[in-house]
C-alpha positions in Angstrom: 81.3 83.5 77.5 83.3 81.8 79.4 81.7 80.2 82.3 82.6 81.4 85.9 81.9 79.8 89.1 81.4 81.3 92.9 82.9 79.1 95.8 82.4 80.2 99.3 84.0 78.9 102.3 83.1 75.6 103.7 83.0 73.1 106.7 84.9 70.5 106.6 85.0 67.9 104.0 83.8 64.6 104.7 82.8 61.2 103.0 84.5 58.5 101.1 85.6 59.4 97.4 86.8 57.6 94.2 88.9 60.5 92.1 88.9 59.3 88.0 91.1 57.3 86.5 94.7 57.9 85.8 95.3 60.4 82.7 99.0 59.5 81.8 98.2 55.9 82.0 94.8 55.8 80.4 96.7 57.5 77.2 99.3 54.8 77.1 96.4 52.4 77.6 95.2 53.7 73.7 98.9 53.5 72.6 100.5 50.3 73.9 96.7 48.7 73.2 96.9 49.8 69.4 100.4 48.4 68.9 99.8 45.4 70.6 97.9 41.7 69.3 95.1 41.0 70.3 92.1 42.8 72.3 92.9 45.1 74.9 90.7 45.8 77.7 91.1 48.8 79.7 88.5 49.7 83.5 88.7 53.0 84.5 89.7 54.9 81.6 89.5 58.6 81.8 87.0 60.3 80.0 88.7 63.8 80.2 89.3 65.9 76.9 93.1 65.1 76.8 92.4 61.4 76.6 89.8 61.7 74.0 92.2 63.3 71.9 94.7 60.3 72.0 91.8 58.0 71.7 90.4 59.6 68.3 94.1 60.0 67.4 94.3 56.4 66.8 90.7 55.5 65.3 92.3 58.2 62.1 94.9 55.9 62.0 92.5 52.6 61.8 92.5 51.1 65.2 89.0 49.6 65.8 88.2 51.3 69.6 84.8 50.2 71.2 83.5 52.3 74.3 81.2 50.3 76.1 78.2 51.3 78.4 79.9 50.3 81.5 82.7 52.1 81.0 85.2 49.7 79.8 87.1 50.1 76.5 88.1 47.7 74.3 91.0 48.3 71.8 91.2 45.9 68.6 95.0 46.3 68.5 96.6 46.2 64.9 100.3 44.5 65.9 103.3 46.9 65.7 103.4 47.3 62.0 99.6 47.6 61.7 98.6 51.1 62.1 97.5 53.4 58.7 98.3 56.5 57.7 95.8 58.8 58.8 93.3 60.8 56.0 93.2 63.7 58.2 95.8 65.7 60.4 95.6 64.6 64.5 93.9 66.9 66.2 95.8 66.8 69.9 93.7 69.4 71.4 94.9 70.5 74.8 96.9 67.4 75.5 101.2 67.8 75.4 101.4 64.0 76.4 99.3 63.0 73.1 101.3 65.2 71.1 104.9 64.6 72.4 104.1 60.9 72.3 102.5 60.6 69.1 105.5 62.4 67.6 107.9 60.0 68.6 105.2 56.8 67.5 104.3 58.4 64.1 108.3 59.2 63.5 109.2 55.3 63.2 105.6 54.9 61.0 106.2 54.6 57.4 103.6 57.5 56.4 103.1 61.1 56.5 101.0 62.4 59.0 100.5 66.0 60.9 100.0 67.0 64.7 98.2 70.0 65.7 96.7 71.5 68.6 94.6 73.9 70.5 96.0 77.3 70.8 97.9 76.7 74.0 99.2 73.4 72.6 100.9 75.3 69.6 102.7 77.6 71.9 104.2 74.9 73.6 108.0 74.0 73.1 108.1 70.2 70.8 112.0 70.6 70.2 112.8 68.8 73.6 111.6 65.6 71.4 111.8 66.8 68.1 116.0 67.3 68.5 116.3 63.6 69.7 114.0 62.2 67.4 116.0 63.9 64.2 119.1 62.4 65.7 117.6 59.0 65.0 116.7 59.9 61.7 113.2 61.7 61.9 111.9 63.9 59.7 110.0 66.8 61.3 109.0 69.9 59.8 106.9 72.9 62.1 107.1 75.9 63.1 110.0 78.0 64.7 112.5 75.2 63.3 110.8 72.6 64.5 109.3 73.9 67.9 106.0 74.8 67.3 102.9 72.5 66.3 101.5 71.7 63.8 104.4 69.7 63.0 104.4 67.6 59.8 106.4 64.3 60.1 107.6 62.3 57.0 108.4 59.1 58.8 110.0 55.7 58.9 114.0 55.0 58.6 114.8 55.6 62.3 118.0 54.3 64.2 118.9 53.6 67.8 119.7 56.1 70.1 121.5 56.3 73.2 120.1 60.1 74.4 121.1 62.3 77.5 118.5 64.2 78.2 119.0 67.8 79.8 115.3 67.3 81.6 113.7 64.8 83.5 110.8 64.3 80.8 108.3 61.4 81.1 107.4 62.8 77.5 110.6 62.9 75.8 111.5 59.6 77.8 108.3 58.1 76.4 108.6 59.6 73.0 112.0 58.1 72.7 110.8 54.7 74.0 107.9 54.1 71.5 110.4 55.8 68.2 112.6 52.7 69.9 110.0 49.8 69.6 111.0 50.3 65.5 114.2 50.4 66.0 117.0 47.9 65.5 118.9 47.3 68.8 118.8 49.3 72.1 117.5 52.7 72.8 118.9 54.0 76.3 117.2 57.4 77.5 119.4 59.2 80.9 117.7 61.4 82.9 119.3 63.3 85.9 116.2 62.2 87.9 114.1 59.6 87.5 111.0 61.0 85.7 107.6 59.0 85.7 107.7 55.9 84.6 104.5 54.7 83.6 105.7 53.7 80.0 108.2 51.8 80.9 105.6 49.3 83.6 103.2 49.1 80.5 105.5 48.0 78.1 107.0 45.7 80.2 103.8 45.1 80.8 103.0 43.9 77.6 106.1 42.0 76.4 108.6 44.4 75.8 112.1 44.4 76.5 112.9 47.1 79.2 116.4 47.5 81.0 115.7 50.3 83.5 119.0 51.1 85.6 119.8 53.9 87.8 120.0 56.9 85.9 117.6 55.6 83.0 116.2 53.2 80.5 116.7 51.2 77.6 114.3 49.7 75.8 115.2 46.9 72.8 113.3 47.1 69.5 111.1 45.0 67.4 109.2 43.4 70.5 106.4 41.6 70.1 103.6 43.2 72.1 100.4 40.9 73.5 97.4 42.2 74.6 96.1 42.5 78.3 93.6 43.8 80.6 94.0 47.1 82.1 92.6 48.5 85.5 93.3 52.0 85.8 94.0 53.6 89.0 92.4 56.9 90.4 94.9 59.8 89.0 96.9 60.9 92.2 97.4 64.3 90.4 93.6 64.7 90.9 93.6 63.2 94.3 95.9 65.9 94.9 93.0 68.8 95.2 91.3 66.7 97.4 94.1 65.9 99.7 95.4 69.8 99.9 91.3 70.7 100.4 90.7 68.4 103.3 94.8 69.2 104.9 93.2 73.2 104.8 89.4 73.1 105.8 89.1 72.4 109.7 87.2 69.4 110.3 87.9 67.5 107.6 88.2 63.9 107.2 88.3 62.4 103.3 88.7 58.7 102.5 90.2 58.9 98.9 89.9 55.1 97.3 91.9 53.3 95.0 94.8 55.8 94.2 97.4 55.5 91.8 101.0 55.4 94.2 103.5 55.0 91.7 107.1 56.3 93.6 107.4 58.4 90.4 104.3 60.2 91.0 104.0 60.1 94.8 106.0 63.1 95.6 102.9 65.0 96.3 101.9 62.8 99.3 105.3 63.2 100.3 105.6 67.2 100.4 102.1 67.2 102.2 103.4 65.1 105.1 106.4 67.2 105.5 104.5 69.7 105.5 103.0 68.5 108.4 99.7 66.9 106.9 97.8 64.1 108.3 97.9 61.2 105.3 97.4 57.6 106.2 98.3 55.2 103.2 95.8 52.2 103.4 95.5 48.9 101.9 98.7 49.3 99.7 98.6 47.2 96.7 99.3 46.5 93.2 96.9 46.4 89.5 98.3 45.8 86.1 101.9 46.4 87.4 101.4 49.8 89.3 101.0 50.3 93.1 97.5 51.1 94.5 96.6 52.2 98.0 93.9 54.0 99.5 94.5 57.3 101.4 93.4 58.6 104.9 93.2 63.0 105.1 92.7 65.0 108.1 92.8 68.4 108.3 95.6 69.8 109.6 98.2 72.6 111.3 100.8 72.8 108.1 104.6 74.4 108.2 106.4 75.7 105.4 109.4 73.2 103.5 112.1 74.0 100.7 110.9 71.7 97.5 113.4 71.0 95.3 115.9 68.4 92.9 114.6 64.8 92.4 111.4 65.3 94.6 109.9 68.3 91.8 109.6 65.9 88.8 107.7 63.4 91.4 105.5 66.4 91.8 105.5 68.6 89.0 101.4 68.9 87.9 100.8 68.7 91.5 103.2 72.1 92.5 100.3 74.7 91.5 97.9 73.2 94.8 100.9 72.7 96.6 101.7 76.3 96.4 97.8 77.0 97.9 98.9 74.2 100.5 101.7 76.7 101.1 99.8 79.7 101.3 97.6 78.5 104.2 100.8 76.8 106.1 102.8 78.9 108.8 106.2 79.9 107.7 108.1 80.1 104.1 107.7 77.3 101.4 110.1 77.7 98.2 109.8 75.9 95.8 112.5 75.4 93.1 114.5 73.5 90.3 110.5 73.2 88.8 111.7 75.9 85.8 109.2 73.4 83.5 106.1 75.0 85.0 107.2 77.7 83.3 106.2 75.5 79.5 103.4 73.8 81.0 99.8 74.6 80.0 100.3 78.2 80.7 103.0 79.4 82.5 102.2 78.2 85.9 104.5 80.2 88.1 103.1 83.2 86.7 99.8 82.4 87.1 99.8 80.9 90.9 101.7 83.8 92.0 99.0 86.0 90.3 95.8 85.0 91.4 97.4 83.5 94.7 98.5 87.3 95.3 94.7 88.8 94.4 93.4 87.0 97.2 96.4 88.5 99.8 98.5 85.7 99.7 102.2 86.6 99.7 104.0 84.9 96.8 107.2 85.7 95.1 107.8 84.4 91.0 111.3 82.6 91.2 112.9 81.8 87.7 112.9 78.4 89.0 109.9 78.4 91.4 108.2 80.3 93.9 108.3 81.3 97.4 105.3 81.7 99.7 105.2 83.3 102.8 102.2 81.4 104.9 99.9 82.1 107.1 98.1 85.0 105.9 94.1 84.6 105.7 93.1 84.8 101.9 90.2 87.1 100.9 87.6 86.8 98.4 87.8 88.2 95.3 87.8 87.0 91.4 89.9 85.8 89.9 91.8 83.9 86.4 92.2 80.0 85.5 94.1 81.5 82.2 92.7 78.1 80.7 94.5 75.9 82.6 92.9 73.1 84.1 95.2 72.8 87.2 95.3 76.4 88.0 91.0 76.4 87.7 91.3 73.8 90.2 93.8 75.0 92.9 92.3 78.3 93.3 89.1 76.2 94.0 90.7 74.6 96.5 91.9 77.9 97.9 88.5 79.3 98.0 87.0 76.5 100.3 89.5 78.3 103.2 89.0 81.8 102.1 87.3 84.4 104.3 85.1 85.5 101.5 83.4 84.5 98.3 85.7 83.1 95.3 84.9 83.5 91.1 86.9 81.9 89.2 86.3 82.1 85.4 86.4 80.2 82.5 86.1 76.7 84.6 85.6 74.6 81.7 89.1 73.9 81.3 89.0 71.4 83.8 87.3 69.1 81.8 90.5 68.4 80.3 92.1 66.1 83.0 89.1 66.2 85.4 85.5 66.1 84.0 83.4 65.3 87.6 85.8 67.6 89.5 83.2 69.9 90.6 80.3 67.7 91.1 83.0 65.3 93.5 83.9 68.6 95.4 80.6 69.6 95.9 79.8 65.9 97.4 82.3 66.2 99.6 81.0 69.6 100.8 77.6 68.0 101.5 78.6 64.9 103.0 79.6 66.6 106.0 
């Protein structure tokens, strides 16, 4: 039986909070630290289920990873050629990042490996990385012609590639860059829009030769990666739920500290500010190659806008909670160019359309987005998470400003990316 939770409208959200470490950076700290020479110390590592899948994958390949009482992670790197053939199938859980990035890395290793995941991950498309990796010489076998996990990988023997990706995807780009580490010469990935660049930043931080340019990035093969200390900033994708909650609940004022403000990820702040949201960026700084700031957010009267183009890949994971903000905004919000939402943990266009509609919002699903007619009061009711952490948390935010109690089913899925979400939400409510 799945766990559910009832949430009722609240008074203003107040206080100073810190959100958990960035999920994307936490993944990469394990992957790149494992291939570096020496000990990589990671502070702020997100102990969500997705990141633990990555951690356990590298333990299966012989990498010693210490989990300290103070929360620090110490990775005993084995160098670029130090990974061992895993004795068992690598379970990626629900993590598309783990599976897609690991596919690129494992395709370059001189051994056999198998990747699988939960029922949701086994439905997600993998040909987007399997295809270009095959062009590099990889031998990868999977269901539906290599498009679906489990994936069996006979690694080694790759050559460099120049690849024009039809989509702006950090997972595709990162998978090919990780494979390119093991290739002679240069591997180049071109993108229609710049996707998040955490892999490039961290690889460069560890000593790889990275050449970003307008429209893509190049990596030079066979670098020597040296261990570095990493301070993981707060995840802006997690902060997004608290930002929207504070904007739509009258009388709110929240200070969210230590939020990662990578320009390829900060589209959520741009979107909410364009909608009229009061969000002040304070104490901007840099940590381990990543921009960081504190965000002061106050309840605001929002209005509808159009969202599309290059803004979408900068906010793709946050668009579900943007649709909640749009439901409480005056006027119409149009989200286009977001077809990627169809192939996330769930079809997030369909999921968010269905669940917001259950509460009385006027939402139309489009092939590549949504049209939300805002300004109507949302009622209480029962909604589904669809087993998707971002859908569950988005509906919790909507419930905070609904006219009646909202019951959300299967809330355990939030442990994927934000294990302390419900506790932190309660803290903000009790501060008032």
